[in-house]
PyMOL Python script that loads the backbone (N, CA, C, O; Angstrom):
from pymol import cmd

cmd.read_pdbstr("""\
ATOM      1  N   UNK A   1       7.053 -12.501  -7.504  1.00  0.00           N
ATOM      2  CA  UNK A   1       6.352 -11.938  -6.366  1.00  0.00           C
ATOM      3  C   UNK A   1       5.967 -10.500  -6.701  1.00  0.00           C
ATOM      4  O   UNK A   1       6.785  -9.717  -7.182  1.00  0.00           O
ATOM      5  N   UNK A   2       4.719 -10.176  -6.439  1.00  0.00           N
ATOM      6  CA  UNK A   2       4.211  -8.835  -6.698  1.00  0.00           C
ATOM      7  C   UNK A   2       3.831  -8.175  -5.374  1.00  0.00           C
ATOM      8  O   UNK A   2       3.100  -8.748  -4.567  1.00  0.00           O
ATOM      9  N   UNK A   3       4.338  -6.965  -5.169  1.00  0.00           N
ATOM     10  CA  UNK A   3       4.065  -6.196  -3.963  1.00  0.00           C
ATOM     11  C   UNK A   3       3.233  -4.967  -4.300  1.00  0.00           C
ATOM     12  O   UNK A   3       3.380  -4.365  -5.364  1.00  0.00           O
ATOM     13  N   UNK A   4       2.357  -4.611  -3.371  1.00  0.00           N
ATOM     14  CA  UNK A   4       1.604  -3.368  -3.488  1.00  0.00           C
ATOM     15  C   UNK A   4       1.755  -2.610  -2.178  1.00  0.00           C
ATOM     16  O   UNK A   4       1.515  -3.160  -1.104  1.00  0.00           O
ATOM     17  N   UNK A   5       2.148  -1.358  -2.268  1.00  0.00           N
ATOM     18  CA  UNK A   5       2.235  -0.485  -1.107  1.00  0.00           C
ATOM     19  C   UNK A   5       1.008   0.410  -1.108  1.00  0.00           C
ATOM     20  O   UNK A   5       0.673   1.011  -2.129  1.00  0.00           O
ATOM     21  N   UNK A   6       0.334   0.500   0.041  1.00  0.00           N
ATOM     22  CA  UNK A   6      -0.854   1.339   0.194  1.00  0.00           C
ATOM     23  C   UNK A   6      -0.515   2.453   1.176  1.00  0.00           C
ATOM     24  O   UNK A   6      -0.148   2.186   2.321  1.00  0.00           O
ATOM     25  N   UNK A   7      -0.635   3.694   0.732  1.00  0.00           N
ATOM     26  CA  UNK A   7      -0.232   4.812   1.584  1.00  0.00           C
ATOM     27  C   UNK A   7      -1.193   5.987   1.461  1.00  0.00           C
ATOM     28  O   UNK A   7      -1.737   6.264   0.392  1.00  0.00           O
ATOM     29  N   UNK A   8      -1.383   6.669   2.586  1.00  0.00           N
ATOM     30  CA  UNK A   8      -2.096   7.943   2.601  1.00  0.00           C
ATOM     31  C   UNK A   8      -1.024   9.017   2.758  1.00  0.00           C
ATOM     32  O   UNK A   8      -0.520   9.230   3.861  1.00  0.00           O
ATOM     33  N   UNK A   9      -0.675   9.692   1.670  1.00  0.00           N
ATOM     34  CA  UNK A   9       0.463  10.609   1.716  1.00  0.00           C
ATOM     35  C   UNK A   9       0.291  11.826   2.616  1.00  0.00           C
ATOM     36  O   UNK A   9       1.282  12.470   2.961  1.00  0.00           O
ATOM     37  N   UNK A  10      -0.941  12.160   3.008  1.00  0.00           N
ATOM     38  CA  UNK A  10      -1.122  13.372   3.814  1.00  0.00           C
ATOM     39  C   UNK A  10      -1.503  13.088   5.265  1.00  0.00           C
ATOM     40  O   UNK A  10      -1.748  14.018   6.033  1.00  0.00           O
ATOM     41  N   UNK A  11      -1.555  11.814   5.644  1.00  0.00           N
ATOM     42  CA  UNK A  11      -1.928  11.508   7.024  1.00  0.00           C
ATOM     43  C   UNK A  11      -0.708  11.586   7.946  1.00  0.00           C
ATOM     44  O   UNK A  11       0.427  11.380   7.516  1.00  0.00           O
ATOM     45  N   UNK A  12      -0.962  11.881   9.193  1.00  0.00           N
ATOM     46  CA  UNK A  12       0.108  11.898  10.190  1.00  0.00           C
ATOM     47  C   UNK A  12       1.140  12.976   9.930  1.00  0.00           C
ATOM     48  O   UNK A  12       0.931  13.884   9.126  1.00  0.00           O
ATOM     49  N   UNK A  13       2.258  12.854  10.628  1.00  0.00           N
ATOM     50  CA  UNK A  13       3.310  13.864  10.513  1.00  0.00           C
ATOM     51  C   UNK A  13       4.483  13.387   9.668  1.00  0.00           C
ATOM     52  O   UNK A  13       5.293  14.200   9.221  1.00  0.00           O
ATOM     53  N   UNK A  14       4.584  12.084   9.444  1.00  0.00           N
ATOM     54  CA  UNK A  14       5.714  11.542   8.693  1.00  0.00           C
ATOM     55  C   UNK A  14       5.474  11.659   7.187  1.00  0.00           C
ATOM     56  O   UNK A  14       4.392  11.346   6.691  1.00  0.00           O
ATOM     57  N   UNK A  15       6.493  12.111   6.480  1.00  0.00           N
ATOM     58  CA  UNK A  15       6.440  12.169   5.022  1.00  0.00           C
ATOM     59  C   UNK A  15       6.716  10.768   4.491  1.00  0.00           C
ATOM     60  O   UNK A  15       7.793  10.219   4.723  1.00  0.00           O
ATOM     61  N   UNK A  16       5.762  10.191   3.787  1.00  0.00           N
ATOM     62  CA  UNK A  16       5.889   8.822   3.298  1.00  0.00           C
ATOM     63  C   UNK A  16       6.677   8.722   1.996  1.00  0.00           C
ATOM     64  O   UNK A  16       7.171   7.647   1.658  1.00  0.00           O
ATOM     65  N   UNK A  17       6.799   9.812   1.272  1.00  0.00           N
ATOM     66  CA  UNK A  17       7.444   9.763  -0.047  1.00  0.00           C
ATOM     67  C   UNK A  17       8.894   9.259  -0.009  1.00  0.00           C
ATOM     68  O   UNK A  17       9.269   8.473  -0.879  1.00  0.00           O
ATOM     69  N   UNK A  18       9.730   9.674   0.960  1.00  0.00           N
ATOM     70  CA  UNK A  18      11.084   9.118   0.971  1.00  0.00           C
ATOM     71  C   UNK A  18      11.090   7.591   1.113  1.00  0.00           C
ATOM     72  O   UNK A  18      11.886   6.906   0.470  1.00  0.00           O
ATOM     73  N   UNK A  19      10.192   7.062   1.962  1.00  0.00           N
ATOM     74  CA  UNK A  19      10.126   5.607   2.093  1.00  0.00           C
ATOM     75  C   UNK A  19       9.640   4.978   0.794  1.00  0.00           C
ATOM     76  O   UNK A  19      10.226   4.004   0.320  1.00  0.00           O
ATOM     77  N   UNK A  20       8.563   5.531   0.207  1.00  0.00           N
ATOM     78  CA  UNK A  20       8.007   4.957  -1.017  1.00  0.00           C
ATOM     79  C   UNK A  20       9.021   5.000  -2.159  1.00  0.00           C
ATOM     80  O   UNK A  20       9.114   4.057  -2.945  1.00  0.00           O
ATOM     81  N   UNK A  21       9.778   6.091  -2.251  1.00  0.00           N
ATOM     82  CA  UNK A  21      10.827   6.191  -3.275  1.00  0.00           C
ATOM     83  C   UNK A  21      11.904   5.125  -3.048  1.00  0.00           C
ATOM     84  O   UNK A  21      12.336   4.465  -3.992  1.00  0.00           O
ATOM     85  N   UNK A  22      12.331   4.963  -1.800  1.00  0.00           N
ATOM     86  CA  UNK A  22      13.355   3.964  -1.482  1.00  0.00           C
ATOM     87  C   UNK A  22      12.840   2.548  -1.718  1.00  0.00           C
ATOM     88  O   UNK A  22      13.575   1.697  -2.219  1.00  0.00           O
ATOM     89  N   UNK A  23      11.584   2.292  -1.362  1.00  0.00           N
ATOM     90  CA  UNK A  23      11.002   0.967  -1.569  1.00  0.00           C
ATOM     91  C   UNK A  23      10.924   0.648  -3.055  1.00  0.00           C
ATOM     92  O   UNK A  23      11.249  -0.465  -3.469  1.00  0.00           O
ATOM     93  N   UNK A  24      10.494   1.618  -3.865  1.00  0.00           N
ATOM     94  CA  UNK A  24      10.414   1.410  -5.313  1.00  0.00           C
ATOM     95  C   UNK A  24      11.795   1.132  -5.890  1.00  0.00           C
ATOM     96  O   UNK A  24      11.956   0.239  -6.722  1.00  0.00           O
ATOM     97  N   UNK A  25      12.789   1.892  -5.452  1.00  0.00           N
ATOM     98  CA  UNK A  25      14.154   1.695  -5.937  1.00  0.00           C
ATOM     99  C   UNK A  25      14.665   0.310  -5.555  1.00  0.00           C
ATOM    100  O   UNK A  25      15.277  -0.378  -6.373  1.00  0.00           O
ATOM    101  N   UNK A  26      14.416  -0.095  -4.322  1.00  0.00           N
ATOM    102  CA  UNK A  26      14.861  -1.402  -3.846  1.00  0.00           C
ATOM    103  C   UNK A  26      14.177  -2.524  -4.625  1.00  0.00           C
ATOM    104  O   UNK A  26      14.827  -3.494  -5.016  1.00  0.00           O
ATOM    105  N   UNK A  27      12.876  -2.396  -4.851  1.00  0.00           N
ATOM    106  CA  UNK A  27      12.153  -3.410  -5.623  1.00  0.00           C
ATOM    107  C   UNK A  27      12.705  -3.510  -7.039  1.00  0.00           C
ATOM    108  O   UNK A  27      12.842  -4.609  -7.576  1.00  0.00           O
ATOM    109  N   UNK A  28      13.023  -2.369  -7.648  1.00  0.00           N
ATOM    110  CA  UNK A  28      13.590  -2.381  -9.000  1.00  0.00           C
ATOM    111  C   UNK A  28      14.946  -3.065  -9.017  1.00  0.00           C
ATOM    112  O   UNK A  28      15.247  -3.841  -9.924  1.00  0.00           O
ATOM    113  N   UNK A  29      15.764  -2.775  -8.014  1.00  0.00           N
ATOM    114  CA  UNK A  29      17.087  -3.409  -7.934  1.00  0.00           C
ATOM    115  C   UNK A  29      16.974  -4.926  -7.835  1.00  0.00           C
ATOM    116  O   UNK A  29      17.793  -5.658  -8.390  1.00  0.00           O
ATOM    117  N   UNK A  30      15.959  -5.384  -7.129  1.00  0.00           N
ATOM    118  CA  UNK A  30      15.756  -6.823  -6.951  1.00  0.00           C
ATOM    119  C   UNK A  30      14.852  -7.417  -8.024  1.00  0.00           C
ATOM    120  O   UNK A  30      14.494  -8.593  -7.961  1.00  0.00           O
ATOM    121  N   UNK A  31      14.488  -6.610  -8.998  1.00  0.00           N
ATOM    122  CA  UNK A  31      13.567  -6.976 -10.084  1.00  0.00           C
ATOM    123  C   UNK A  31      12.260  -7.565  -9.552  1.00  0.00           C
ATOM    124  O   UNK A  31      11.746  -8.555 -10.073  1.00  0.00           O
ATOM    125  N   UNK A  32      11.742  -6.934  -8.510  1.00  0.00           N
ATOM    126  CA  UNK A  32      10.447  -7.334  -7.951  1.00  0.00           C
ATOM    127  C   UNK A  32       9.366  -6.431  -8.521  1.00  0.00           C
ATOM    128  O   UNK A  32       9.513  -5.209  -8.537  1.00  0.00           O
ATOM    129  N   UNK A  33       8.297  -7.024  -8.979  1.00  0.00           N
ATOM    130  CA  UNK A  33       7.161  -6.275  -9.490  1.00  0.00           C
ATOM    131  C   UNK A  33       6.499  -5.576  -8.300  1.00  0.00           C
ATOM    132  O   UNK A  33       6.261  -6.195  -7.263  1.00  0.00           O
ATOM    133  N   UNK A  34       6.209  -4.303  -8.455  1.00  0.00           N
ATOM    134  CA  UNK A  34       5.619  -3.558  -7.343  1.00  0.00           C
ATOM    135  C   UNK A  34       4.728  -2.434  -7.865  1.00  0.00           C
ATOM    136  O   UNK A  34       4.863  -1.972  -8.998  1.00  0.00           O
ATOM    137  N   UNK A  35       3.826  -2.021  -7.006  1.00  0.00           N
ATOM    138  CA  UNK A  35       2.966  -0.895  -7.302  1.00  0.00           C
ATOM    139  C   UNK A  35       2.744  -0.082  -6.041  1.00  0.00           C
ATOM    140  O   UNK A  35       2.941  -0.576  -4.931  1.00  0.00           O
ATOM    141  N   UNK A  36       2.339   1.153  -6.212  1.00  0.00           N
ATOM    142  CA  UNK A  36       2.064   2.034  -5.074  1.00  0.00           C
ATOM    143  C   UNK A  36       0.678   2.629  -5.261  1.00  0.00           C
ATOM    144  O   UNK A  36       0.383   3.236  -6.291  1.00  0.00           O
ATOM    145  N   UNK A  37      -0.171   2.448  -4.251  1.00  0.00           N
ATOM    146  CA  UNK A  37      -1.494   3.064  -4.247  1.00  0.00           C
ATOM    147  C   UNK A  37      -1.466   4.202  -3.239  1.00  0.00           C
ATOM    148  O   UNK A  37      -1.212   3.984  -2.055  1.00  0.00           O
ATOM    149  N   UNK A  38      -1.726   5.413  -3.710  1.00  0.00           N
ATOM    150  CA  UNK A  38      -1.797   6.582  -2.837  1.00  0.00           C
ATOM    151  C   UNK A  38      -3.259   7.028  -2.745  1.00  0.00           C
ATOM    152  O   UNK A  38      -3.928   7.210  -3.763  1.00  0.00           O
ATOM    153  N   UNK A  39      -3.735   7.199  -1.536  1.00  0.00           N
ATOM    154  CA  UNK A  39      -5.107   7.655  -1.368  1.00  0.00           C
ATOM    155  C   UNK A  39      -5.228   9.096  -1.845  1.00  0.00           C
ATOM    156  O   UNK A  39      -4.261   9.858  -1.848  1.00  0.00           O
ATOM    157  N   UNK A  40      -6.456   9.448  -2.251  1.00  0.00           N
ATOM    158  CA  UNK A  40      -6.712  10.806  -2.719  1.00  0.00           C
ATOM    159  C   UNK A  40      -7.886  11.444  -1.981  1.00  0.00           C
ATOM    160  O   UNK A  40      -8.127  12.645  -2.101  1.00  0.00           O
ATOM    161  N   UNK A  41      -8.620  10.622  -1.210  1.00  0.00           N
ATOM    162  CA  UNK A  41      -9.803  11.126  -0.532  1.00  0.00           C
ATOM    163  C   UNK A  41     -11.060  10.985  -1.373  1.00  0.00           C
ATOM    164  O   UNK A  41     -12.133  11.429  -0.962  1.00  0.00           O
ATOM    165  N   UNK A  42     -10.942  10.375  -2.541  1.00  0.00           N
ATOM    166  CA  UNK A  42     -12.080  10.220  -3.447  1.00  0.00           C
ATOM    167  C   UNK A  42     -12.303   8.738  -3.734  1.00  0.00           C
ATOM    168  O   UNK A  42     -11.618   8.154  -4.575  1.00  0.00           O
ATOM    169  N   UNK A  43     -13.257   8.135  -3.038  1.00  0.00           N
ATOM    170  CA  UNK A  43     -13.600   6.721  -3.220  1.00  0.00           C
ATOM    171  C   UNK A  43     -12.379   5.810  -3.087  1.00  0.00           C
ATOM    172  O   UNK A  43     -12.206   4.880  -3.874  1.00  0.00           O
ATOM    173  N   UNK A  44     -11.540   6.077  -2.099  1.00  0.00           N
ATOM    174  CA  UNK A  44     -10.298   5.326  -1.922  1.00  0.00           C
ATOM    175  C   UNK A  44     -10.526   3.835  -1.704  1.00  0.00           C
ATOM    176  O   UNK A  44      -9.834   3.010  -2.299  1.00  0.00           O
ATOM    177  N   UNK A  45     -11.476   3.488  -0.867  1.00  0.00           N
ATOM    178  CA  UNK A  45     -11.693   2.070  -0.558  1.00  0.00           C
ATOM    179  C   UNK A  45     -12.042   1.294  -1.827  1.00  0.00           C
ATOM    180  O   UNK A  45     -11.488   0.222  -2.073  1.00  0.00           O
ATOM    181  N   UNK A  46     -12.949   1.827  -2.624  1.00  0.00           N
ATOM    182  CA  UNK A  46     -13.339   1.154  -3.856  1.00  0.00           C
ATOM    183  C   UNK A  46     -12.165   1.090  -4.838  1.00  0.00           C
ATOM    184  O   UNK A  46     -11.955   0.076  -5.505  1.00  0.00           O
ATOM    185  N   UNK A  47     -11.411   2.178  -4.916  1.00  0.00           N
ATOM    186  CA  UNK A  47     -10.273   2.199  -5.829  1.00  0.00           C
ATOM    187  C   UNK A  47      -9.199   1.201  -5.413  1.00  0.00           C
ATOM    188  O   UNK A  47      -8.624   0.521  -6.264  1.00  0.00           O
ATOM    189  N   UNK A  48      -8.923   1.106  -4.115  1.00  0.00           N
ATOM    190  CA  UNK A  48      -7.922   0.147  -3.658  1.00  0.00           C
ATOM    191  C   UNK A  48      -8.387  -1.275  -3.947  1.00  0.00           C
ATOM    192  O   UNK A  48      -7.591  -2.101  -4.393  1.00  0.00           O
ATOM    193  N   UNK A  49      -9.645  -1.571  -3.703  1.00  0.00           N
ATOM    194  CA  UNK A  49     -10.166  -2.914  -4.011  1.00  0.00           C
ATOM    195  C   UNK A  49     -10.007  -3.223  -5.498  1.00  0.00           C
ATOM    196  O   UNK A  49      -9.634  -4.338  -5.862  1.00  0.00           O
ATOM    197  N   UNK A  50     -10.286  -2.250  -6.354  1.00  0.00           N
ATOM    198  CA  UNK A  50     -10.124  -2.451  -7.795  1.00  0.00           C
ATOM    199  C   UNK A  50      -8.666  -2.695  -8.168  1.00  0.00           C
ATOM    200  O   UNK A  50      -8.365  -3.552  -8.999  1.00  0.00           O
ATOM    201  N   UNK A  51      -7.763  -1.934  -7.548  1.00  0.00           N
ATOM    202  CA  UNK A  51      -6.337  -2.126  -7.813  1.00  0.00           C
ATOM    203  C   UNK A  51      -5.911  -3.525  -7.378  1.00  0.00           C
ATOM    204  O   UNK A  51      -5.175  -4.200  -8.098  1.00  0.00           O
ATOM    205  N   UNK A  52      -6.362  -3.958  -6.218  1.00  0.00           N
ATOM    206  CA  UNK A  52      -6.015  -5.287  -5.724  1.00  0.00           C
ATOM    207  C   UNK A  52      -6.545  -6.358  -6.679  1.00  0.00           C
ATOM    208  O   UNK A  52      -5.836  -7.314  -6.993  1.00  0.00           O
ATOM    209  N   UNK A  53      -7.769  -6.204  -7.135  1.00  0.00           N
ATOM    210  CA  UNK A  53      -8.357  -7.199  -8.040  1.00  0.00           C
ATOM    211  C   UNK A  53      -7.665  -7.228  -9.402  1.00  0.00           C
ATOM    212  O   UNK A  53      -7.488  -8.300  -9.982  1.00  0.00           O
ATOM    213  N   UNK A  54      -7.274  -6.073  -9.914  1.00  0.00           N
ATOM    214  CA  UNK A  54      -6.657  -6.045 -11.241  1.00  0.00           C
ATOM    215  C   UNK A  54      -5.154  -6.342 -11.196  1.00  0.00           C
ATOM    216  O   UNK A  54      -4.635  -7.025 -12.079  1.00  0.00           O
ATOM    217  N   UNK A  55      -4.455  -5.838 -10.180  1.00  0.00           N
ATOM    218  CA  UNK A  55      -3.011  -6.014 -10.079  1.00  0.00           C
ATOM    219  C   UNK A  55      -2.640  -7.393  -9.527  1.00  0.00           C
ATOM    220  O   UNK A  55      -1.600  -7.950  -9.878  1.00  0.00           O
ATOM    221  N   UNK A  56      -3.494  -7.935  -8.668  1.00  0.00           N
ATOM    222  CA  UNK A  56      -3.306  -9.249  -8.059  1.00  0.00           C
ATOM    223  C   UNK A  56      -1.951  -9.384  -7.344  1.00  0.00           C
ATOM    224  O   UNK A  56      -1.147 -10.249  -7.691  1.00  0.00           O
ATOM    225  N   UNK A  57      -1.707  -8.529  -6.351  1.00  0.00           N
ATOM    226  CA  UNK A  57      -0.436  -8.618  -5.626  1.00  0.00           C
ATOM    227  C   UNK A  57      -0.382  -9.871  -4.753  1.00  0.00           C
ATOM    228  O   UNK A  57      -1.408 -10.399  -4.325  1.00  0.00           O
ATOM    229  N   UNK A  58       0.837 -10.326  -4.504  1.00  0.00           N
ATOM    230  CA  UNK A  58       1.043 -11.447  -3.583  1.00  0.00           C
ATOM    231  C   UNK A  58       1.089 -10.972  -2.142  1.00  0.00           C
ATOM    232  O   UNK A  58       0.757 -11.719  -1.221  1.00  0.00           O
ATOM    233  N   UNK A  59       1.504  -9.722  -1.949  1.00  0.00           N
ATOM    234  CA  UNK A  59       1.609  -9.120  -0.624  1.00  0.00           C
ATOM    235  C   UNK A  59       1.242  -7.648  -0.736  1.00  0.00           C
ATOM    236  O   UNK A  59       1.492  -7.008  -1.757  1.00  0.00           O
ATOM    237  N   UNK A  60       0.643  -7.116   0.334  1.00  0.00           N
ATOM    238  CA  UNK A  60       0.317  -5.691   0.392  1.00  0.00           C
ATOM    239  C   UNK A  60       0.883  -5.141   1.684  1.00  0.00           C
ATOM    240  O   UNK A  60       0.755  -5.768   2.736  1.00  0.00           O
ATOM    241  N   UNK A  61       1.508  -3.979   1.616  1.00  0.00           N
ATOM    242  CA  UNK A  61       2.033  -3.318   2.809  1.00  0.00           C
ATOM    243  C   UNK A  61       1.306  -1.999   3.007  1.00  0.00           C
ATOM    244  O   UNK A  61       1.237  -1.175   2.095  1.00  0.00           O
ATOM    245  N   UNK A  62       0.765  -1.805   4.203  1.00  0.00           N
ATOM    246  CA  UNK A  62       0.149  -0.537   4.578  1.00  0.00           C
ATOM    247  C   UNK A  62       1.254   0.366   5.113  1.00  0.00           C
ATOM    248  O   UNK A  62       1.946   0.011   6.067  1.00  0.00           O
ATOM    249  N   UNK A  63       1.415   1.526   4.500  1.00  0.00           N
ATOM    250  CA  UNK A  63       2.470   2.460   4.877  1.00  0.00           C
ATOM    251  C   UNK A  63       1.806   3.662   5.534  1.00  0.00           C
ATOM    252  O   UNK A  63       1.246   4.519   4.850  1.00  0.00           O
ATOM    253  N   UNK A  64       1.870   3.725   6.864  1.00  0.00           N
ATOM    254  CA  UNK A  64       1.252   4.832   7.574  1.00  0.00           C
ATOM    255  C   UNK A  64       0.900   4.483   8.993  1.00  0.00           C
ATOM    256  O   UNK A  64       1.599   3.717   9.657  1.00  0.00           O
ATOM    257  N   UNK A  65      -0.201   5.057   9.454  1.00  0.00           N
ATOM    258  CA  UNK A  65      -0.636   4.852  10.829  1.00  0.00           C
ATOM    259  C   UNK A  65      -1.841   3.936  10.911  1.00  0.00           C
ATOM    260  O   UNK A  65      -2.137   3.177   9.988  1.00  0.00           O
ATOM    261  N   UNK A  66      -2.529   4.026  12.039  1.00  0.00           N
ATOM    262  CA  UNK A  66      -3.640   3.105  12.283  1.00  0.00           C
ATOM    263  C   UNK A  66      -4.764   3.254  11.258  1.00  0.00           C
ATOM    264  O   UNK A  66      -5.400   2.261  10.904  1.00  0.00           O
ATOM    265  N   UNK A  67      -5.017   4.444  10.784  1.00  0.00           N
ATOM    266  CA  UNK A  67      -6.068   4.636   9.784  1.00  0.00           C
ATOM    267  C   UNK A  67      -5.732   3.961   8.464  1.00  0.00           C
ATOM    268  O   UNK A  67      -6.592   3.330   7.849  1.00  0.00           O
ATOM    269  N   UNK A  68      -4.493   4.090   8.032  1.00  0.00           N
ATOM    270  CA  UNK A  68      -4.058   3.451   6.788  1.00  0.00           C
ATOM    271  C   UNK A  68      -4.062   1.944   6.926  1.00  0.00           C
ATOM    272  O   UNK A  68      -4.448   1.230   6.001  1.00  0.00           O
ATOM    273  N   UNK A  69      -3.631   1.459   8.082  1.00  0.00           N
ATOM    274  CA  UNK A  69      -3.630   0.011   8.329  1.00  0.00           C
ATOM    275  C   UNK A  69      -5.058  -0.526   8.292  1.00  0.00           C
ATOM    276  O   UNK A  69      -5.318  -1.542   7.648  1.00  0.00           O
ATOM    277  N   UNK A  70      -5.975   0.136   8.969  1.00  0.00           N
ATOM    278  CA  UNK A  70      -7.369  -0.309   8.982  1.00  0.00           C
ATOM    279  C   UNK A  70      -7.972  -0.248   7.580  1.00  0.00           C
ATOM    280  O   UNK A  70      -8.627  -1.194   7.144  1.00  0.00           O
ATOM    281  N   UNK A  71      -7.754   0.850   6.883  1.00  0.00           N
ATOM    282  CA  UNK A  71      -8.270   1.028   5.529  1.00  0.00           C
ATOM    283  C   UNK A  71      -7.779  -0.096   4.609  1.00  0.00           C
ATOM    284  O   UNK A  71      -8.561  -0.670   3.852  1.00  0.00           O
ATOM    285  N   UNK A  72      -6.497  -0.401   4.681  1.00  0.00           N
ATOM    286  CA  UNK A  72      -5.914  -1.446   3.834  1.00  0.00           C
ATOM    287  C   UNK A  72      -6.430  -2.819   4.228  1.00  0.00           C
ATOM    288  O   UNK A  72      -6.746  -3.640   3.367  1.00  0.00           O
ATOM    289  N   UNK A  73      -6.516  -3.070   5.534  1.00  0.00           N
ATOM    290  CA  UNK A  73      -7.011  -4.369   6.010  1.00  0.00           C
ATOM    291  C   UNK A  73      -8.446  -4.614   5.546  1.00  0.00           C
ATOM    292  O   UNK A  73      -8.783  -5.723   5.130  1.00  0.00           O
ATOM    293  N   UNK A  74      -9.285  -3.593   5.615  1.00  0.00           N
ATOM    294  CA  UNK A  74     -10.680  -3.743   5.169  1.00  0.00           C
ATOM    295  C   UNK A  74     -10.721  -4.052   3.668  1.00  0.00           C
ATOM    296  O   UNK A  74     -11.514  -4.885   3.230  1.00  0.00           O
ATOM    297  N   UNK A  75      -9.881  -3.394   2.888  1.00  0.00           N
ATOM    298  CA  UNK A  75      -9.852  -3.647   1.446  1.00  0.00           C
ATOM    299  C   UNK A  75      -9.387  -5.069   1.133  1.00  0.00           C
ATOM    300  O   UNK A  75      -9.752  -5.630   0.100  1.00  0.00           O
ATOM    301  N   UNK A  76      -8.586  -5.649   2.022  1.00  0.00           N
ATOM    302  CA  UNK A  76      -8.049  -6.990   1.799  1.00  0.00           C
ATOM    303  C   UNK A  76      -8.921  -8.105   2.369  1.00  0.00           C
ATOM    304  O   UNK A  76      -8.650  -9.284   2.139  1.00  0.00           O
ATOM    305  N   UNK A  77      -9.963  -7.739   3.109  1.00  0.00           N
ATOM    306  CA  UNK A  77     -10.815  -8.772   3.707  1.00  0.00           C
ATOM    307  C   UNK A  77     -11.237  -9.805   2.676  1.00  0.00           C
ATOM    308  O   UNK A  77     -11.648  -9.470   1.564  1.00  0.00           O
ATOM    309  N   UNK A  78     -11.129 -11.056   3.066  1.00  0.00           N
ATOM    310  CA  UNK A  78     -11.539 -12.206   2.250  1.00  0.00           C
ATOM    311  C   UNK A  78     -10.724 -12.380   0.976  1.00  0.00           C
ATOM    312  O   UNK A  78     -11.100 -13.180   0.119  1.00  0.00           O
ATOM    313  N   UNK A  79      -9.625 -11.657   0.826  1.00  0.00           N
ATOM    314  CA  UNK A  79      -8.789 -11.804  -0.368  1.00  0.00           C
ATOM    315  C   UNK A  79      -7.749 -12.909  -0.195  1.00  0.00           C
ATOM    316  O   UNK A  79      -7.283 -13.488  -1.176  1.00  0.00           O
ATOM    317  N   UNK A  80      -7.387 -13.198   1.062  1.00  0.00           N
ATOM    318  CA  UNK A  80      -6.343 -14.179   1.323  1.00  0.00           C
ATOM    319  C   UNK A  80      -4.933 -13.641   1.104  1.00  0.00           C
ATOM    320  O   UNK A  80      -3.961 -14.392   1.191  1.00  0.00           O
ATOM    321  N   UNK A  81      -4.817 -12.350   0.821  1.00  0.00           N
ATOM    322  CA  UNK A  81      -3.510 -11.729   0.586  1.00  0.00           C
ATOM    323  C   UNK A  81      -2.928 -11.261   1.902  1.00  0.00           C
ATOM    324  O   UNK A  81      -3.584 -10.510   2.624  1.00  0.00           O
ATOM    325  N   UNK A  82      -1.704 -11.681   2.243  1.00  0.00           N
ATOM    326  CA  UNK A  82      -1.079 -11.207   3.484  1.00  0.00           C
ATOM    327  C   UNK A  82      -0.777  -9.715   3.439  1.00  0.00           C
ATOM    328  O   UNK A  82      -0.476  -9.155   2.385  1.00  0.00           O
ATOM    329  N   UNK A  83      -0.866  -9.081   4.616  1.00  0.00           N
ATOM    330  CA  UNK A  83      -0.605  -7.648   4.719  1.00  0.00           C
ATOM    331  C   UNK A  83       0.526  -7.394   5.706  1.00  0.00           C
ATOM    332  O   UNK A  83       0.557  -7.962   6.798  1.00  0.00           O
ATOM    333  N   UNK A  84       1.444  -6.542   5.308  1.00  0.00           N
ATOM    334  CA  UNK A  84       2.494  -6.079   6.199  1.00  0.00           C
ATOM    335  C   UNK A  84       2.185  -4.663   6.633  1.00  0.00           C
ATOM    336  O   UNK A  84       1.371  -3.972   6.020  1.00  0.00           O
ATOM    337  N   UNK A  85       2.842  -4.242   7.693  1.00  0.00           N
ATOM    338  CA  UNK A  85       2.637  -2.891   8.223  1.00  0.00           C
ATOM    339  C   UNK A  85       3.973  -2.177   8.302  1.00  0.00           C
ATOM    340  O   UNK A  85       4.920  -2.675   8.911  1.00  0.00           O
ATOM    341  N   UNK A  86       4.044  -1.011   7.685  1.00  0.00           N
ATOM    342  CA  UNK A  86       5.217  -0.145   7.767  1.00  0.00           C
ATOM    343  C   UNK A  86       4.760   1.088   8.531  1.00  0.00           C
ATOM    344  O   UNK A  86       4.096   1.957   7.966  1.00  0.00           O
ATOM    345  N   UNK A  87       5.115   1.173   9.825  1.00  0.00           N
ATOM    346  CA  UNK A  87       4.577   2.242  10.680  1.00  0.00           C
ATOM    347  C   UNK A  87       5.202   3.613  10.396  1.00  0.00           C
ATOM    348  O   UNK A  87       6.317   3.910  10.825  1.00  0.00           O
ATOM    349  N   UNK A  88       4.461   4.421   9.673  1.00  0.00           N
ATOM    350  CA  UNK A  88       4.896   5.798   9.370  1.00  0.00           C
ATOM    351  C   UNK A  88       3.758   6.771   9.623  1.00  0.00           C
ATOM    352  O   UNK A  88       3.567   7.716   8.859  1.00  0.00           O
ATOM    353  N   UNK A  89       2.999   6.548  10.690  1.00  0.00           N
ATOM    354  CA  UNK A  89       1.847   7.395  10.981  1.00  0.00           C
ATOM    355  C   UNK A  89       2.206   8.626  11.743  1.00  0.00           C
ATOM    356  O   UNK A  89       1.332   9.433  12.058  1.00  0.00           O
TER     357      UNK A  89
END
""", "prot")
cmd.dss("prot")
cmd.show_as("cartoon", "prot")
cmd.util.cbc("prot")
cmd.orient("prot")
């Protein structure tokens, strides 16, 4: 199983890095393949779509608020990949 976390590190008031660090550590402990996509404000939608196409995750989790959830959902349209939501907006 391959997981991809999609996060905007500067959105909202919650610091996402502690969660992302803990998620990465947990995935490593369980020997789950995982990746983290952090937005940069530079062609994020296209970059996330490219990451999804090349990495081919089985599941994607949006880590953040409504903007991150919408951004991730749009990138996943027609992919058939399930999306989870980790509310840290």
